[in-house]
N, C-alpha and C positions, 0 to 999 in steps of 0.2 A: 463279784466285786460290788462294793457299795457304790451307790450312785453319788457322784460329786454334786453337792448342792451349790448352785450358783447364787452368789450374793447380788441381789438386785438393788442397785443404788438409785435412789430417786434424785435426779439432777434438779437443782433449783431452776426455776423458770428464768430465763433471761429477760422476760418482759416485766417492767415495773410500771404500775399504774400511776399516772400523774393526776393533778387537779383538773377538774372539769372547768369549763368557762363559767358556769354558774357559781361554783365554789369560789373561784377567784373574784368574781364580782361581789359576792357576799363579804369576803374578807376586806376588799377595798372599801365597801360601804361602811363596814364596822370601823375601819381606820378613820374614815372621813368623819363619822359621827363623833368618835372619841376626840379627834382633833378639834372639831367645832366646839365641843363641850369644854375642852381645855382652854381654847382661846377666850371663850366667854368667861370662864372662871378667872383667867389671868387678867382680862380686861376689867372685871369687877374688882379684883384685888388692887389693880393699879389705880382705879378711880377712888376706891376707899382710902388708899394710901395718900393720893393727891388731896382728897378732902380733909384728911387728918392734918396734913401740912398746912392747908389753907386756914382751917379753923385755928390752929396754933398760931399762925402768923397774924391773923386778924385779932386774936386776943392780945398779942403783944402790941399791935397797933392801938388797940383800945386802951391798954394801960398807959401807953405813951400819950394818947390824946387826953386821957383823964388827968395825967400829970400836967399837961399843958393848960387845960381848962382850970385846974386847981390853982396853978400859978398865975394865969392871966385873967381868970374869971370869965372867959369866953372861948368860943371856938376860933380857929385861925380865920382872919378876915382878909379879903382881897385888897382892901384899902390900907391895912395896917401891918400885915404880916407877909412873909414869903409864902409860896405855894404850900399847901397843907402838909405835904410829905417833908419838905424842907423844914417846916416849922416844928415837927415832932421828932425829927432825926436826933437832935441833941438829947431828947428824953429817952432814947433807945441806947444811950451810952456812948455816942460819938461826940468827942470833945474838941475836934479840930474844926477850923473854919472851912465852910463849904465853898467850893469854887463857883465862879460865875455870879450872875445876878439872882434876884429872888424868884425868877421864873425861867431860868435857863436850864438846859439839860446838864446832868452831872455825868462826866466822863470818867470811866475807871482809871484812865491814865492820869487824870488830874486829882483823883481821890481814891488811890488804891486801897487805903486802909478802911474804906467804907464797904468793901465787898461783902463781908459777913452780914452787916446790917442791911445792905441793899437786898439781900435774899429774902428778907422779911416782907418786902413789898412786891414779891413776885409769886405767881401761882405755878406749880409744876406743869400744869396742862397748857400753860401759855407758852407756845413754841415759836412765837414770832421772833425770828432771828436775823432780820435784815439789817439790824444796827448793832453789830458786835462791839462797837466802840462806845456804847451807851448802856447805862444801867436800865433794866426794864422795870416797869411798874404795872401791876395787874389789878389795881384797885383805884377807885375814884370816890371822892367825897360828894355827898348830896348837897345841892346848892342852897337848901334852906339854912344850912349852918352859917352862911354869910349873908343871908337875906339878899341873895343875888338878884339884880335887876337886869333883864335883857329886853331892850326896847321899852315898851310900856308894861311889860309883864314883870311883876315882882314874885319871886319864887319863895315866898315866905309871908311876912307880915307887912302890910302897907303902912302901918303906923310906926315902924322902926326905921332907923337909918339904913339905907341899902349899902351893901358892900362891907359891912362891919360884922364881926363875929357875934353870933347869938349867944346869950348867956344861958348855960344849962338850967339855971333856976326857972327859966321861962317855960320849960317843957313840962306839961302836965302829966304825960305818960311816957317816961323815958324808955320803958320796955317795948314801946311800939314805934319809937322814933329812929328810923334808919339813919346812920351817920356815914358809914363807909360801905361800899358794895364792890363785889368783883366786877370788873369791867375791862375787857380786853378784846382784841380782834387780831386776826392773822393778816390784816391788810397793812402793808408797810407805810401807807400814807397817813394812817390814823392811830398807829400803835402808841401805847402809853410809854412814856419815858420818865424815869425818876427825876424829880426836881423841876420839871418843866411846867409851863403854863398850859400846854396841851392836855386836855382832859383833866384840868384842875377840878372841874365839877362835872359829874355825869348828870345830864339834863334832868332826868326824873328817876333814875335808879333801875329801870327795867323797861323792856327786856334786854338781855345781854347776849352776846355771841359767846357761848361757853365751850366751843370746840367739842370735846368728848364728855363734858360734864353736864348732866341734865339739871343740876341745881345751881342757883345763884346764892352764894353765901353773903350774909349781911351782918354787919356789926351795928348793934343798937346802942342808944345813948346810955343805957344802964350797964353796958359792958359785955352783955352776952352775945353769942354768935348763933345764928340760925340759918337754915337753908330754906329758900323759897323757890317755887318753880321758875325756871328760866323763861318759860313761855308766858309768864304773867305780863299782861299789857302794861304800858307805861302809865296810863291813867289809873288802872287798878292798883298798881304799886303806890302811886302818889296818894290815892285815897286811903290806902291801908296803912302806909308807913311814914307819912309826913305829919309833923306837928303843925306846920303852917300850910296854907293853901296858895294856889296861884291867885294873885290879886293884881288889879290894874292900877298903875300909878296915876295920881291925880295930875 
């Protein structure tokens, strides 16, 4: 009789090899590296987007300020005009009467139709939110524009009347004369509010607390916007971007 051939079946092993601890650590490390790169890219994209909005907003402020100076022949003055932002709001297309005094906060409840224009005065990175009942302002005007005097110090020209708007024709180099700067803080006690006397003028224009933004954007008298290092000292900023100098009153 022929021998019966037995089919030998190889049974699959019930043992399945898993990841080793080293392999798991390598995978986790790769994930962490990719996450860190993604966060950096997203952060850079957000900052770039914020800067684009700021530059656009400042250009609109510059056009409104240019219309004001063309109409009045001078910058807004503390002795003759409302706070600078109130003074140029009508030149941004707002035709209604603004509530309050010429130096009081503007409340959304009192001027709801101002909401779209009010956004022009705010930087996206300015997250100060302790005053939800007020419009935020993230910019300040340089005090040389009104030849401001504080004590015996004149922040402009000693031979001009203090507190009055400076005439643009007096500026020899408008491309170097800073007019409006970013200025805001996350402190609820000194936050900028639209329409108010608080931070009507930023003392010297720098340095500023920029939150996540390493640059301070500046609107110059000729209408262009440029970024300067937020770490620039106050005196360096004044020496570089002021058409007038600190002078002592007689």
